N, C-alpha and C positions, 0 to 999 in steps of 0.2 A: 654319610655314605648311604646310597640308595640300596636297600636290600631286595627290592622288587625288580624284576627284569623290566626293561623299557617296553612300552607298548609297541606292538608291530603296526605297520601302516594300515592294514585293514581294520584293526581295532580303533585306530584314531579316526578313520573316515566313516566307519560304520555307525558310530554314535554321534548324533548332532551335538554341537557345543551349546552352552547355555545361551549365548547370543543368538544362535540359529533358532533355538526353541522359542526364545522371547520374540524374535522377529516373526516367526511362523504364527505364534499366538496373536500378536498384534495385528498381523495381516488378516487372520481369520476373524477377529473381532471387528475390524474395519469393514470387511466384506459382509459380515452379519448385519452391521449397522446400515450399510447401503441397501441390503435386502429388506430390512425393516422399513426404511424410508420409501423403497420402491413399492411396497405392498400398501402404502397409505393411499386412500382414495383421493380423488381431486379435492373433495371437501375437506378432508383431514389435512391435505397438503396446504390448502389455502389457510386453514385455521392455524397450522404451525407457522406459516410465513407471517401471518398477521400477529400471532402471539410473539414472534421474534421481534417484530417492529414495535409492538406496544410495550415491550420490555426494554426499550432502548431510550437513550437520551434524545434522539430525534423526535420521538413521540412526545416527550416532555416539552421540548422546544416548540414543536408545532402547536401544542395546546397552549403554551404560554402566549404565543403570537395570536392564535385564534381567539381564545377567551379573553386575553388581555386587550386585544384590539376591539373585540365586541363590547366589553365592559366600558372601555374608555370612550368608544364612539357613542355609547348610549347614556353615559353619565356626565362626562366632561364635554364630550363632543370633539370630533376630529375634523380638521378643515377638509371640505369637499365630500364629507360622508354625512348624510342626513341621519338623525336619530330614528331607528326603526324598531327599537325594543326598549323604550324608556323605563319600564318596570322590570326589565330583565326576565320576563316570564319565558320568552322563547329560548334564551340561553339555558335556563334551568331545565326546561323540557328537553332540549337537545342533549344536555349533560346526562339527564336521567335515562333517556333512550340509549345513549352511547354506553352508559354503565351497564345496562342490561345486556347489550350485545358483547361488550368486552368480557363481562363475567362468564357468559356462555362460552365464548372462545377459549377463555382460560380453563374452564372446566373440561371442555373437549380435549384440550392439550394435556391436562392432568390425567384424564382417563387413559389416554394413549400411553403416556409416560408410566402410569401405574401398571398397565398391562405388560409393557416392556420390562419394568422392574420385577414384576412377578415371574416372568419367564427367566430372568437372570437369577432370581433367588432360587427357583427350582433347579437351575443348572448348578448353582453353588451347593445346594443340598445334595444333588446327585454326585457331584465330585467329592464332597465331604464323605458321603456314605461309601463311595468306591475307595477312597483313601483309607478310611477306617477298616474296610474289609481287607485291603492289601496289607496294611500294618498288622492286622490280626494274623494274617497268613505268615507274614515275616516273623512275627513273634513265635508262632508254632515252629517255624524252621530254626530260629535261633535257640529256642528252648530245647528242641530235639538235639541240636548240635551240643549244647551245654550238657545235656543229659548223657550223651554218648562220650563226651570228654570228662564226665564226672565233675563238672564245675557246679558249685553251689553258690548261692548268694542270699543275702538277707531279704530279698524281695521275691523269692520263689513263690510264696503263697499268693502274692499280689499278681504275679505273672500268670498264674493259673487262672485267676479271675479275668485278667485282661485278654486271655486267649479266646474268649467268646465274642462273637459279633454282637454289636450293639443293635438292638431292635428299635428302629426309629419310632414305631407306633407306641412302644412302651415309654420312650422318652417323652413323646408328645402327651401321652396320658398323664405322666407325672407332672409335666409343666401345667397342663390344664387343671389337675387336681390342686397343685400349689396355688395357681391363680384363683381357683374357687375358694380355697381356705383363706387367701389374702383378702378376697372380697367379703367373705363372711365375717372375718375379724374386723374389717372396717365398719361393717354394719353394727357389730356388737359394741364397738368402742363408743362410749358416750361423747358427744360433741361438747366442747366448752361453751358456756353461756355467753 
């Protein structure tokens, strides 16, 4: 038996459902991704397109055909194709130059992806800090309700400690301090011979 009165129509329509919230968030993330791609310069766009191609099987197959044909034509010989690089110096030079450009393109792409990941990490941190603040405020409210109703629990002392906002700077300082101690203990530990 339901002891709570049924929700009225305005209450049902005033609060979005979980599906609506998820859909809204997904649409917002997709729009943000489109905006990030739109802000890319022509050079960055070209680098991303090339990086997508070099990360595909099409790129591997093209190289198998190109280098395989080149090597076969200059070692075994192919009908109708004269040997043009019998010592394979040109193919080695071509591969080295290609490797330089491909590495640069991959680094450009990684730098852009790193910047996007950094923005998302900052967003995650902000949302986490906001959530922590909201939970702290809820804890104040629930604690005040429990006090007014004279409800006691075994975790009352812990709740008092939890009712304070976490200072992000203090947490970061403790992490850095712990990292520093970990590094110094590694230096102090003798290495096995």
